[in-house]
N, C-alpha and C positions, 0 to 999 in steps of 0.2 A: 385822046386820053379823057377820062372824066374828071373834072375840075380845072379843065384847062385854063380856064379865065381867071383862077385865083393866085393871087400873089402871096409868096410866104414872107411875112413881116418879121418873125423870128422862129427860134426853136420851137415855139409850141402854139403859133398863132397864125392864121391862113385868112386870106381877106378876097373876096369878091368886091371890086369896086362898084359903086351904083352906076358907074360909065357903062358896065357890062351889059344893063339892059335899059331900056328906055323907060319902063314903068318902076324900076328900084327907085325908093326915096331915100334909103342908107344904104350903107355895106352890109354885107354878109360876112360874118366872121366865125371861123371855126377853131376852137382849141385843141389840137391834135399834134401827133407827131406823123411823120410821112406816111406810115403804114395805117395808122388809123385814118388819117385824111382820106387816102384812098379808098379806102372801106366805105367810108360816109359819102363821098362823091359817087361812089359805084352803086351804092344802094339806093340812090334817088333822094337822100335826106339833103344834099346841098343844093338840089334843084327846088325843093320845098323851101329851104331856107330863104333863097332868092324870091320865092313867091311871097312869104312873110313880109320881107324889106318893101313890099308894095301897099302894106296896110295904112290907111289913112292916120296921119297923126303919129307914126312911127318916130322915135328918136334914138339918136346914138347910134347904134348898130343893132343887128339883129344876129344871135349868137348861137352857135352848137356845142355842146359840150364833148369830149371824148368818147362819151358813150353813145352819140346820137345814131338814131336808125330811122328809115322811113316809118312814117305815121299818120293820122288822119289830118290832112291839111299842115298843120305844124309838124315838123320832125319831132321824135321823142328824143327830149335831150335838149330841146330849143327854148331859146329866151327872148322875149320882145317886150319893150316899152314903149307905151302909147301915152302922149300929153293929155291929161286932164283938164278941162269937163268933156271935150270934145272927141279926143282920139278914141279909134275903135276898140272894142272889146270883142274878140272873137272866141266862142266856145271851144273852137278846135285847138286853141293855143292854151286852153286848160285841160282839155281831154275828157273822154267818157268816164274815167274812175276819179270824180272830183275828190281832191285831197286825198289820193293816194299816199301813204307816207308808212314812215317806219318809226318805231319806238323801241328804245334800249332799256330793259331792265337789268340791273346787276345784283346778283344774290351774294350774301354774306358767306360764302365758303369757296374752296378753291376745288380744281378738278380732281386733284388727289383725295380730297375730303369726300367729294361726290362718290367716287369710285363705282361699286357694283349697283349703285341706285340710279346710275346713268338711264338704263332702258328702262326701268319702272318708271321714271320721270317722265321720259319720251312717250311712254305708253298712257301715261295719266294726263299729259298734254294734249295727245290725240283724242282720248275720250272726252275729255272736258271741253273743247273746243270745236264747234261745228266746222266742217270744212266741205269744199267742193261747192258746185253751181248751185245745187239744191240745199245747201246746208243751212239748218234754221234753228233757232231756240226759242223757246217760249217763257223760260224762266227770265225774270229780270227785264222783259219788255216793257215799256213805261207806257203807263195809261195816258199820259199827255205827249203824244209826238211833237204838237207845236213847241213845248218847252224845250226839247232837244235840238230841234232845229234852230231855235233862237239862242240858246245858252251853252249846247254841246255837253261835255261830260260834266260840267257844274250842275245841270239838271238831273244827273244821276247821283248825285252826292259824291263825286270824285274826291279823293284825299287833295288838301290843299298843296302838299308838296307836287303831287302828280300835276295838278294846274300850272303851278308855278314852273315847273320843268316841261312844259308844252309850249310850243309855238304858239304866240298870240294867247296864251292862256288857255288854248282850245275852244278859243270863240271868236270868229270873224263879227265885226259889228256891222249893221245894217241887214242882217238876215230878216226874211220876211216869210213865214210859212205860207202864206197866202200866195206865194209866187211859184210853189211847187205844186203841180199838177195832180188831180186825183189818181192817176196812173202810177205816178212816182211814188205816192204816199203807199199806196197797194202794195207795190214791190217791195217796201220797205218792211212789210210786216214779217216779223220774226227774226230779222237779219243783224239787229245789232248784237253785238258780240261774236260774230261769225266770220271766218275766215275769207272764203270765197276761193276761187280757183285761179287758175293761170299761174302767174308767178308769185302769186301770194304765199306766205308760209309763215310758221313760228319755228323758229331755229334755236337749239340749245348750242352754246358755243363757250370756248373758253378763251381768255385773253392769252394770245401765243406769244405776242412781242408788243413792248411798251417802247416808243420811240421818244416819248416827251414826258419824262418822269412827273415834272410840276404840275403839267395839264393834265395828265392821268390821275393823279392823286386829286386834282381839283375837281375830277369829273366821277371821283369815286371808284376808280379803275386800278387794279393791280395786276402784275403776272400770274397767270394759271387762273384766275378769277372765272367763276363760272357767270354766265350771261345769257339772257333770253333776247332775241331780235325779232320783233314782229312787223309783219308786212302786210297790210290791208287798206282798204278804203270805203268809200260811201255805198257799195254793193250796188242792187238794182236801183236805189233811188237815185243816186249821182249819174248812173248812166241814163236813166230817164229825162233827168233834168236837162243833160246835155243834147239827148235826142230833140227833147220839145224845143229848145231854143234854137237850135241848127235850123229847124225847120220854119220858126219866125223870123229867122234873120234874113231871109231870101227876099221876100216881100218888103222888109224893111231897108236892104240894100238899095232895092229899086228906088223907093221913095226918095231916099236920101243920095241918089245918083252915084252910088258907089260900084265901080266894076273891078274885079280882081280876076287874075289869071287861073284860079282853081276855087270851085264852088265850095269845097270843103272849108275854106278861110273864111264863111260866111261870117260877117260880122255887123255892128251898127254902133254909131257915136254912143260912148259910156253916158253921155246925158241923153239919150234920147229913152222914150218910154220903153223900148225894147231892151237897150242898153241896161238901165236900171233894173228892170224887172229880171234880167239874166243875172246880174251882180247880186241882186237879191237872194234869188233862188239858188246860185252857186255858193253864197255864204251859207245859206242854210244846209245845203248838201255838205259843205265842208265841216259844218258844226257837228253834224250826224256822224260824219266819217271819224272824229276825233272821240265821239262818244262810244262809236264802235271800236276801236283801239283800246279804250279805256275799260270797255267791259272783257276784252279780251285779256288784258293785264290783269283785271280781278281774277279771270279764269287760271292765268299764270299762276298766281300767288294761291289759289285755290289748289292747284295741284302740286306746288310747293309743299303747302301745309300738309296735305295728304302723305306725300312721300317722304318729306325730311323733316316736317314739325312745323309746329306753327310759330315758333320763333324765328325760323329761317323765313318763313313768309311775311313776317313783320317786319323782318331786315331786308327785304327785297326791295330796294328803291328804283325809282325812275331816272335814269340819266337826262333824257330828253326824248321828245318826240317832235319830227319835223315832216313837213308836207312836201310832196314834190310833184303835184298837179293843182295848181292854183293861180288866180290874180289878185294881186294886192296893190293898193295905193302906197306909194312910197316917194320920198323926196331925194333928188339927185340934183345937185347943182342950182339949187333953188326952185327947181319945178317938181309939182306934183305929177307924178307919172304911174300909170297902171302897168305894173309888171306881171307879164304872163311867165309863168315857169311850167312847163309841161316836160315832165321826166326830168326835171331839175330841182335842186334843192339850195333852200337859203343858207348863206355861209357866212354870216355877218362878222367882222372882226372884233377885237377887243375893244371897249368903250362904248358900243352901241347900247342905248338904253333899251332896245329889244331884246337883250340878252338877260336871263335871270341873274339876280344881284351875285350869287355864289359864282358865276362863270364870267362875270363880266371884265375881269382882268385877264381872262384868258383867251376868249374868243368863244362865239357860239359853237356847240358840238353838230358836227354833221356825220350822218351815217352812209356808206358806199358798201351795199351788199354784193359779193360776188355771184356765186351759184350754189346749188346745193353741196358741191365737192371741192369749193374754192374757198379761199379768204375773204372776209370782209373788213372794211377798215373803219375807223373812229378819226374823225378829221375835227381841226378847229379851224374857223374863218380868219383869213389875214386880210390885210387891208387892200390887197391887190385884187379882192373881190369886188370892193366898191369901186375902184378905180378903173376896172377893166371888164365886169361883168353883171353889174346891176346886183352886187351882193350873190352871186350865184354860183353853183358848181355843179358837176353831175349827181346823178343819182343811183347809179349803180355801174355794172360792167358793160350792159348793152347787149342787145341781141347780136350774133354774129349769123345764125342760121334763123330760117322761119320756123315755125312750129312744125310745118309738114316735112321740112327737109330734115328736121331733127328725128321725127318720127321713122323716117326712112332709113336712117343710120344705124338707129339701134332701139330695141325695143324697151319698154319700161322694165321688164323683168332682167334685161342685161343690165340696164342703169344702177336698179336696186342692188343685184350681185356686186357690182364694183365698186359702191358705195360702201355696201357692208363689209366688203373685203378690207376696207379701209377703217373699221371701227365705227363708222357713222351709222347711228341706230335711223331707220327710215320707216315713217307711218304715213302712208298715202290713200286716199279713197279711190284712185284712179291710177293704172298702169300708163294710161295715155298720156297722163300729166307728168309723170316721170319722165318719159320719153322727150316729151316736148320741152322740159325744163333741163335737160341734161347739161352738165357743166361744159361739155363742148358745144352746145348751142350759144354759148356767150363770149364776148371779147375775153381778152386777159385783163382780169380787174388790176392787176399790180401795175399793168402798162398805163392803163387808164388813169389812175390815183397818181402816178409818176407824173404825167402831164399835168394835172391839177396841181400839183406841188410845184413843179418847175416854172408853172406859170405865175406863181405868188397867189394863187386863190385861195388855197388853204395849206395846213400842213397837217402831216400824218402824227397821230397821238398814240394809236395802239392797232394792232393787227389781231383780228378775232378769226379762229378756226372752228369748224362745226364739229360738234359731239352727236347732235341728232337733229333731224328734220322732219317736221309734220308738214304735209303738202295736201291741198284739195284734190 
């Protein structure tokens, strides 16, 4: 049976002890129920997690969230912390879409008040926000790309309240534009303010259910309220940064005498020249991604102004923006650790100084998107996240089928018809993308969120249901 070496520690936690393999330095742990664990083990993600446990300097345990599935080197939904200054940094532990993340905007009206303007608003969102692999925009592209790489959305004149309600203020320190290759910079042209393809989206939603009235009110959310969830990342620039440094890490590993079971885990000591350069380039790409989501948010407000009026746009506020492909220095147990989160979201509990002041007594907002036809969830971090998962939870439902398998099951036209029959307005540049991102291609998001809550990592605050979706 897949995962036969794993021991079930409690209702939501499984462990492969380091004794299972001679090269493992720490345990490999999975947050899941029995069915989700079996899917993770069968998919190959559990073996990948055990490989991650061989990284130099890794501490505590390496973790997989309930949405985990097979990825590049690290499983998507993986978390690993290495001790600074000399522990490993691995580009595969961040991924190719550096600082892919989600941003939630709350509109000052309810779904009944939106009424028949739903379709025109989705249409305007699709018109205003370029989507698809080749989607570009030429307006509002900065003359000084270096400023964006250093300072993120602040370089674009982002609103103060948007910056306040963005993880790390939308800026990772230590970013060095010189560490970003000319090829990566070339790929960035015209991509700020664009959605991209794959699982990226802009979704019009309503608050279908409130679980925690106090926290929801603190986040500025109420029943039936209209919201917009944005999911995008660093586009071609981030992809190229990852590719560049994976290639550089191979020779660095040989110089440092590092041997790993999977070449996709290519790494270097964080204190080495290669490690420092990657972290500087990764920070620059992360800042670019936050700037990208900022311009998309600006486009959402422009669409709201055109369809619903300027007052509605001015009242559209940002709840939060959180990354789920990133590596950051954080302190745990008196140690400074480099926490790799790949397809995993930060979810710090109440009291953390990293949380915006307005939310500090509530816990950090975290968003778990489902799929085009299922619910998404707003959660708040709980103390268990610091105790058990380096302040981390899952980032979505997680794929259950490959994109190829999804296309074989249903066409994009069929998926569109099914969604529209349920009253969901769909705008997509690609029928193929609709087939690949069909709801049945993903795990049950409610089951995934239930595991996170039962594990004490975060609590449910609100459930969101789709009204319209814009896809690449």
